C-alpha positions as semicolon CSV with decimal commas, in nm:
position;residue;x (nm);y (nm);z (nm)
1;M;-2,119;-4,960;12,203
2;I;-2,171;-5,320;12,310
3;E;-2,097;-5,486;11,979
4;D;-1,804;-5,514;11,743
5;K;-1,880;-5,556;11,372
6;G;-2,237;-5,650;11,459
7;I;-2,137;-5,911;11,720
8;L;-2,213;-5,867;12,088
9;I;-1,888;-5,833;12,284
10;R;-2,021;-6,077;12,545
11;N;-2,066;-6,336;12,270
12;I;-1,704;-6,293;12,162
13;Y;-1,609;-6,380;12,519
14;Y;-1,830;-6,691;12,509
15;M;-1,669;-6,791;12,180
16;L;-1,330;-6,752;12,344
17;T;-1,437;-6,977;12,633
18;Y;-1,509;-7,257;12,386
19;A;-1,191;-7,194;12,189
20;F;-0,980;-7,183;12,506
21;R;-1,100;-7,400;12,795
22;E;-0,879;-7,210;13,039
23;L;-1,137;-6,928;13,035
24;R;-1,396;-7,153;13,201
25;K;-1,197;-7,166;13,524
26;N;-1,282;-6,970;13,837
27;N;-1,025;-6,692;13,803
28;Y;-1,210;-6,562;13,495
29;E;-1,557;-6,547;13,650
30;R;-1,555;-6,169;13,679
31;V;-1,501;-6,144;13,303
32;A;-1,822;-6,335;13,234
33;N;-2,024;-6,114;13,469
34;E;-1,935;-5,781;13,309
35;D;-2,065;-5,611;12,995
36;F;-1,781;-5,479;12,783
37;E;-1,818;-5,184;12,552
38;Y;-1,508;-5,249;12,342
39;I;-1,331;-5,565;12,232
40;H;-0,984;-5,456;12,349
41;D;-1,124;-5,368;12,690
42;L;-1,234;-5,733;12,709
43;F;-0,887;-5,849;12,609
44;A;-0,731;-5,625;12,874
45;E;-0,950;-5,781;13,143
46;I;-0,872;-6,136;13,029
47;L;-0,499;-6,061;13,039
48;S;-0,534;-5,898;13,379
49;C;-0,705;-6,207;13,523
50;G;-0,466;-6,447;13,355
51;I;-0,149;-6,266;13,455
52;S;-0,271;-6,239;13,816
53;S;-0,307;-6,617;13,815
54;L;0,038;-6,663;13,658
55;L;0,203;-6,449;13,924
56;K;0,063;-6,670;14,201
57;R;0,247;-6,965;14,048
58;G;0,549;-6,765;13,945
59;L;0,648;-6,637;13,602
60;H;0,787;-6,886;13,354
61;K;1,167;-6,884;13,334
62;E;1,406;-7,015;13,074
63;Y;1,781;-7,039;13,033
64;M;1,866;-6,737;12,820
65;P;2,205;-6,694;12,646
66;T;2,391;-6,405;12,808
67;S;2,721;-6,234;12,728
68;E;2,879;-6,021;13,001
69;S;3,213;-5,865;13,097
70;L;3,329;-6,004;13,433
71;M;3,643;-6,002;13,648
72;T;3,631;-6,382;13,689
73;L;3,544;-6,655;13,443
74;K;3,182;-6,766;13,432
75;G;3,054;-7,013;13,176
76;K;3,250;-7,008;12,848
77;L;3,520;-6,757;12,764
78;N;3,440;-6,541;12,462
79;V;3,791;-6,512;12,317
80;D;3,717;-6,246;12,053
81;G;3,530;-6,027;12,300
82;T;3,802;-6,062;12,563
83;I;4,074;-5,963;12,311
84;R;3,874;-5,650;12,224
85;Q;3,855;-5,568;12,594
86;R;4,233;-5,604;12,634
87;L;4,294;-5,381;12,331
88;M;4,098;-5,113;12,519
89;N;4,313;-5,173;12,829
90;R;4,026;-5,336;13,017
91;Q;4,100;-5,637;13,233
92;E;3,750;-5,794;13,223
93;L;3,678;-6,132;13,068
94;V;3,388;-6,155;12,825
95;C;3,190;-6,462;12,931
96;D;2,905;-6,643;12,757
97;Y;2,668;-6,833;12,984
98;D;2,303;-6,932;13,023
99;N;2,107;-6,724;13,270
100;F;1,787;-6,869;13,421
101;S;1,563;-6,567;13,374
102;E;1,200;-6,454;13,338
103;D;1,314;-6,229;13,050
104;C;1,201;-6,492;12,798
105;L;0,984;-6,462;12,490
106;F;0,656;-6,563;12,657
107;N;0,684;-6,291;12,920
108;Q;0,814;-6,039;12,666
109;I;0,501;-6,094;12,455
110;L;0,273;-6,052;12,758
111;K;0,443;-5,732;12,870
112;S;0,453;-5,579;12,522
113;T;0,085;-5,653;12,465
114;C;-0,016;-5,510;12,802
115;M;0,183;-5,193;12,739
116;A;0,006;-5,154;12,407
117;L;-0,336;-5,195;12,569
118;I;-0,245;-4,946;12,843
119;R;-0,201;-4,687;12,567
120;H;-0,527;-4,777;12,397
121;S;-0,806;-4,522;12,424
122;E;-1,083;-4,784;12,442
123;V;-0,947;-4,962;12,749
124;K;-1,100;-4,836;13,074
125;S;-0,879;-4,639;13,313
126;S;-0,940;-4,885;13,596
127;R;-0,823;-5,172;13,378
128;K;-0,517;-4,978;13,266
129;N;-0,429;-4,921;13,631
130;N;-0,460;-5,295;13,701
131;L;-0,230;-5,374;13,412
132;R;0,023;-5,112;13,529
133;K;0,032;-5,271;13,874
134;L;0,085;-5,615;13,723
135;M;0,365;-5,485;13,502
136;L;0,564;-5,396;13,815
137;F;0,630;-5,769;13,845
138;F;0,769;-5,765;13,488
139;S;1,040;-5,506;13,565
140;N;1,313;-5,747;13,449
141;V;1,129;-5,835;13,128
142;S;1,210;-5,657;12,801
143;I;0,958;-5,497;12,568
144;I;0,971;-5,628;12,211
145;E;0,806;-5,542;11,881
146;L;0,515;-5,782;11,846
147;R;0,524;-5,756;11,469
148;N;0,853;-5,949;11,475
149;V;0,721;-6,243;11,676
150;S;0,720;-6,574;11,490
151;W;0,387;-6,693;11,629
152;G;0,391;-7,023;11,446
153;S;0,717;-7,125;11,613
154;L;0,589;-7,091;11,971
155;R;0,593;-7,425;12,153
156;F;0,435;-7,506;12,488
157;D;0,543;-7,777;12,728
158;R;0,409;-7,890;13,064
159;N;0,570;-7,595;13,241
160;S;0,444;-7,328;13,003
161;R;0,100;-7,465;12,910
162;T;-0,073;-7,200;13,125
163;Y;0,059;-6,934;12,887
164;Q;-0,104;-7,077;12,575
165;M;-0,445;-6,910;12,595
166;L;-0,299;-6,575;12,706
167;L;-0,055;-6,572;12,415
168;Y;-0,342;-6,642;12,175
169;I;-0,508;-6,328;12,311
170;C;-0,179;-6,144;12,257
171;Y;-0,175;-6,278;11,901
172;F;-0,523;-6,137;11,836
173;V;-0,416;-5,799;11,970
174;S;-0,083;-5,795;11,788
175;K;-0,240;-5,861;11,450
176;D;-0,429;-5,533;11,494
177;L;-0,127;-5,352;11,637
178;L;0,056;-5,075;11,458
179;L;0,376;-4,918;11,588
180;T;0,411;-4,556;11,481
181;T;0,787;-4,521;11,436
182;D;0,781;-4,141;11,452
183;N;0,716;-4,117;11,825
184;G;0,728;-4,481;11,934
185;R;0,366;-4,489;12,051
186;Y;0,137;-4,785;12,003
187;D;-0,202;-4,764;11,840
188;V;-0,452;-5,054;11,818
189;T;-0,721;-5,069;11,554
190;A;-1,053;-5,256;11,561
191;F;-1,061;-5,635;11,589
192;S;-0,995;-5,754;11,234
193;D;-1,199;-5,987;11,017
194;E;-0,896;-6,218;10,993
195;N;-0,883;-6,259;11,370
196;M;-1,259;-6,307;11,396
197;S;-1,239;-6,568;11,123
198;R;-0,981;-6,769;11,320
199;L;-1,187;-6,742;11,636
200;F;-1,510;-6,832;11,453
201;E;-1,354;-7,151;11,311
202;K;-1,212;-7,264;11,645
203;F;-1,537;-7,184;11,826
204;I;-1,746;-7,401;11,590
205;L;-1,502;-7,692;11,624
206;E;-1,482;-7,679;12,004
207;Y;-1,858;-7,635;12,042
208;Y;-1,930;-7,965;11,867
209;R;-1,645;-8,137;12,048
210;K;-1,794;-8,038;12,382
211;H;-2,167;-8,087;12,322
212;Y;-2,166;-8,363;12,059
213;P;-1,875;-8,597;12,136
214;E;-2,053;-8,873;11,946
215;L;-1,995;-8,675;11,623
216;R;-1,616;-8,699;11,667
217;A;-1,559;-8,340;11,556
218;E;-1,215;-8,280;11,409
219;A;-1,023;-8,039;11,188
220;G;-0,897;-8,308;10,956
221;L;-0,694;-8,334;10,639
222;I;-0,838;-8,464;10,313
223;D;-0,622;-8,652;10,064
224;W;-0,653;-8,571;9,697
225;N;-0,838;-8,842;9,506
226;V;-0,566;-8,892;9,246
227;Q;-0,360;-9,183;9,123
228;E;-0,046;-9,122;9,325
229;E;0,175;-9,345;9,110
230;K;0,089;-9,134;8,803
231;S;0,061;-8,794;8,970
232;D;0,299;-8,537;9,112
233;A;0,088;-8,511;9,426
234;H;0,354;-8,312;9,614
235;I;0,263;-7,997;9,418
236;L;-0,099;-8,008;9,534
237;P;-0,207;-7,780;9,820
238;I;-0,306;-7,928;10,155
239;M;-0,680;-7,960;10,210
240;K;-0,736;-7,886;10,579
241;T;-1,096;-7,863;10,691
242;D;-1,229;-7,634;10,964
243;V;-1,469;-7,896;11,103
244;M;-1,561;-8,251;11,008
245;L;-1,851;-8,425;11,185
246;H;-1,898;-8,802;11,156
247;F;-2,225;-8,978;11,230
248;F;-2,263;-9,344;11,141
249;H;-2,157;-9,376;10,777
250;R;-2,204;-9,009;10,691
251;T;-1,964;-8,712;10,717
252;L;-2,045;-8,342;10,719
253;I;-1,762;-8,100;10,632
254;I;-1,816;-7,748;10,768
255;D;-1,620;-7,458;10,622
256;A;-1,663;-7,160;10,858
257;K;-1,645;-6,815;10,699
258;Y;-1,637;-6,469;10,854
259;Y;-1,659;-6,185;10,604
260;G;-1,772;-5,826;10,599
261;K;-1,996;-5,933;10,309
262;T;-2,123;-6,289;10,292
263;M;-2,234;-6,276;9,928
264;Q;-2,093;-6,131;9,609
265;Q;-2,293;-5,934;9,357
266;N;-2,279;-5,981;8,981
267;F;-2,488;-5,716;8,811
268;D;-2,817;-5,734;9,006
269;K;-2,774;-6,090;9,129
270;K;-2,632;-6,190;9,469
271;T;-2,441;-6,519;9,468
272;I;-2,219;-6,730;9,690
273;H;-1,850;-6,639;9,671
274;S;-1,710;-6,855;9,391
275;N;-1,393;-6,956;9,576
276;N;-1,596;-7,069;9,878
277;L;-1,813;-7,294;9,664
278;Y;-1,519;-7,441;9,472
279;Q;-1,338;-7,511;9,799
280;I;-1,620;-7,696;9,975
281;Q;-1,706;-7,886;9,658
282;S;-1,343;-7,997;9,626
283;Y;-1,345;-8,118;9,988
284;V;-1,663;-8,319;9,936
285;I;-1,564;-8,475;9,604
286;N;-1,215;-8,574;9,716
287;L;-1,332;-8,725;10,046
288;D;-1,617;-8,918;9,881
289;K;-1,385;-9,137;9,676
290;E;-1,648;-9,407;9,622
291;H;-1,912;-9,159;9,496
292;S;-2,143;-9,287;9,769
293;G;-2,315;-8,955;9,834
294;Y;-2,246;-9,000;10,206
295;V;-2,024;-8,692;10,233
296;D;-2,194;-8,354;10,259
297;G;-2,057;-8,003;10,289
298;M;-2,165;-7,681;10,453
299;I;-2,043;-7,325;10,420
300;L;-2,130;-7,164;10,752
301;Y;-2,117;-6,785;10,741
302;A;-2,119;-6,556;11,041
303;K;-2,415;-6,328;10,982
304;T;-2,327;-5,970;10,898
305;Q;-2,564;-5,676;10,889
306;E;-2,658;-5,749;10,527
307;R;-3,027;-5,796;10,447
308;V;-2,974;-6,098;10,220
309;V;-2,787;-6,390;10,377
310;P;-2,729;-6,747;10,252
311;D;-2,983;-7,012;10,352
312;N;-2,989;-7,259;10,063
313;K;-2,854;-7,592;9,941
314;I;-2,754;-7,771;9,624
315;V;-2,747;-8,146;9,555
316;L;-2,470;-8,292;9,340
317;H;-2,527;-8,576;9,094
318;D;-2,376;-8,833;9,333
319;G;-2,626;-8,729;9,599
320;N;-2,390;-8,513;9,805
321;T;-2,559;-8,205;9,950
322;I;-2,385;-7,872;9,998
323;Y;-2,558;-7,639;10,243
324;F;-2,522;-7,264;10,273
325;R;-2,610;-7,151;10,623
326;T;-2,571;-6,839;10,837
327;L;-2,505;-6,817;11,211
328;D;-2,638;-6,501;11,374
329;L;-2,389;-6,401;11,644
330;N;-2,572;-6,083;11,743
331;Q;-2,824;-6,239;11,980
332;P;-2,831;-6,406;12,324
333;F;-2,579;-6,689;12,339
334;E;-2,845;-6,948;12,419
335;D;-3,001;-6,870;12,080
336;I;-2,662;-6,915;11,913
337;K;-2,634;-7,258;12,075
338;R;-2,980;-7,350;11,947
339;Q;-2,876;-7,252;11,595
340;L;-2,566;-7,472;11,616
341;D;-2,771;-7,761;11,754
342;H;-3,013;-7,727;11,463
343;L;-2,732;-7,731;11,205
344;V;-2,644;-8,093;11,281
345;I;-3,004;-8,194;11,211
346;V;-2,987;-8,083;10,848
């Protein structure tokens, strides 16, 4: 097949290039020129290109805490460990020290993800071979269970910035990764709706940032329109938008949604998902504190293979408009760009 959940695999790559600017650089050109049959085959190729580039610069290293039995003191003496050694009639000293090593979390994630993809049936043999060759340079790096990675705690500095996009790819793969504990083998399922939803949101934001800088696209926070001195505002949830576009005195809030089904059905009637409508309406009302009508909202759905898709609007009493639109991702990417261009001329 050449599509995943009704989306052309090539288009998923283009979405990734907007979400992660690193993919627009020369070392990823061969990815853009190939048609991929499966989504994880695409991920394997991206990792192959990215890791090849990393190796040219050298793998990232960090000072890792190490405990080792030695004949001479190195670093700090581990008293308890040394006493245990003496009780066993061993003369070594147990020393704790920091070792500057490539066996750090970033490289462990890369290696573990690549090993999982090597075992995946939908990754081409030639790509598996490329990954195996690259893993020879990771011989001193440990394999970890990706399910235990605290993704939200990863931090990137100037020296590790080149890892950021690759670790996002690893995140996408890991969220679809299952470890069968019976035989220790990895199995990867299809690319999940949750992952596509994250990618869809980031793609929309970065598209408008790149092509419409005058709209000052941002994923901003909205404050609750409450009297703070009389309210326990700390118990209210954070309102974080996917995309906010600003033009002159008007603001358009876009809430990007990727679902298997874009509409819900009550009896014989298809309607917008209630929670989606309440959410975008709350964003609009709380941002438009002066009731000016200058704040509009849009729920932007990724088109599924359903026959009926949202293409409507409602106008609130203050004049705010809430649009329901659908972006068809299963078509040439130039047509997708035209759809996005048209959305800002609502």
